C-alpha positions as CSV (number, residue, x, y, z in Angstrom):
1,X,-26.2,47.6,18.7
2,X,-22.9,49.6,18.6
3,X,-23.6,52.5,20.8
4,X,-26.2,54.8,22.1
5,X,-26.1,58.5,21.0
6,X,-26.4,60.3,24.7
7,X,-26.7,63.9,23.7
8,X,-25.6,66.3,20.8
9,X,-24.1,69.2,22.7
10,X,-21.7,72.3,21.0
11,X,-18.9,70.0,19.9
12,X,-21.1,67.2,18.7
13,X,-22.8,64.0,20.0
14,X,-21.5,61.8,22.4
15,X,-21.9,57.8,22.0
16,X,-21.6,54.9,24.6
17,X,-19.9,52.2,22.8
18,X,-21.5,48.9,24.3
19,X,-19.3,45.3,24.7
20,X,-20.3,42.3,26.4
21,X,-19.3,41.7,29.9
22,X,-17.9,38.5,31.4
23,X,-18.4,37.8,34.7
24,X,-17.3,34.1,36.7
25,X,-17.9,32.4,40.0
26,X,-15.2,33.4,42.6
27,X,-13.9,30.3,42.9
28,X,-12.1,30.5,39.4
29,X,-10.6,33.5,40.8
30,X,-8.1,31.2,42.7
31,X,-6.9,30.2,39.4
32,X,-6.9,33.3,37.4
33,X,-6.1,36.5,39.6
34,X,-5.7,38.8,37.0
35,X,-9.6,38.6,36.4
36,X,-10.4,39.7,40.0
37,X,-12.5,42.9,40.8
38,X,-12.5,44.1,37.6
39,X,-15.0,44.8,34.9
40,X,-14.6,42.2,31.8
41,X,-15.5,43.5,28.7
42,X,-14.7,41.6,25.2
43,X,-15.7,42.3,22.0
44,X,-18.9,40.6,20.4
45,X,-19.0,37.1,18.7
46,X,-19.2,33.5,19.3
47,X,-19.0,31.7,23.0
48,X,-15.1,30.7,21.3
49,X,-14.4,34.4,20.4
50,X,-15.4,35.8,24.2
51,X,-13.3,33.1,25.8
52,X,-10.3,33.7,23.6
53,X,-11.0,37.0,24.3
54,X,-10.9,35.9,28.3
55,X,-7.8,33.9,27.6
56,X,-5.9,36.8,26.2
57,X,-6.5,38.6,29.5
58,X,-5.7,35.5,31.8
59,X,-3.3,33.0,29.8
60,X,-4.4,29.2,30.2
61,X,-8.2,30.2,31.2
62,X,-9.3,28.6,28.4
63,X,-7.0,25.6,28.7
64,X,-8.8,25.3,32.1
65,X,-12.6,25.7,30.7
66,X,-12.5,23.9,27.6
67,X,-11.0,20.0,26.7
68,X,-8.4,18.8,24.6
69,X,-10.9,19.4,21.6
70,X,-12.2,22.8,22.8
71,X,-15.4,22.3,23.7
72,X,-16.4,22.7,27.3
73,X,-15.3,20.7,29.9
74,X,-18.3,18.8,31.9
75,X,-18.3,20.8,34.9
76,X,-18.1,24.3,33.2
77,X,-21.3,25.9,32.2
78,X,-21.8,29.1,30.1
79,X,-24.7,31.0,30.1
80,X,-25.9,34.2,28.1
81,X,-27.9,36.3,30.0
82,X,-30.3,33.6,31.2
83,X,-30.2,31.3,28.7
84,X,-27.2,28.0,29.0
85,X,-25.1,27.9,25.9
86,X,-26.4,25.6,23.1
87,X,-23.5,24.9,21.8
88,X,-21.3,22.8,24.1
89,X,-18.6,21.7,21.4
90,X,-17.9,24.6,18.8
91,X,-19.0,27.4,20.9
92,X,-21.2,29.0,18.2
93,X,-24.1,30.5,20.3
94,X,-24.0,34.5,19.5
95,X,-23.1,36.9,21.9
96,X,-24.4,40.7,21.4
97,X,-23.2,43.5,22.4
98,X,-25.0,44.1,25.3
99,X,-25.3,41.0,26.4
100,X,-23.9,39.1,29.6
101,X,-21.8,35.8,29.5
102,X,-21.7,34.0,32.7
103,X,-19.4,30.9,33.4
104,X,-19.7,28.7,36.2
105,X,-18.0,25.6,37.4
106,X,-20.1,22.9,38.6
107,X,-18.4,22.5,42.3
108,X,-18.9,19.0,44.4
109,X,-18.1,18.1,47.6
110,X,-19.2,18.0,51.3
């Protein structure tokens, strides 16, 4: 869905565009403060494209969440809405316009 028509007034229809949003654990903001306190909206596409769009905002983001082959690192999980990404290697899962992508890092320690 590209958008939704809200009303048709004197000047015509008003359209609201939808784009996927990206949310992440606060721990990642320590490394990428430019992402903190903002709504991260990116064009729909594959998970790989979504991560690249985040990388465009916060350079080196993909270096942190992806390994040298471009797959998700073991300690990183990505969900689309309430579903964990299936394709961790090529990141081909599709993210639609109204989706929320959650990126979280497994933390351990005592």
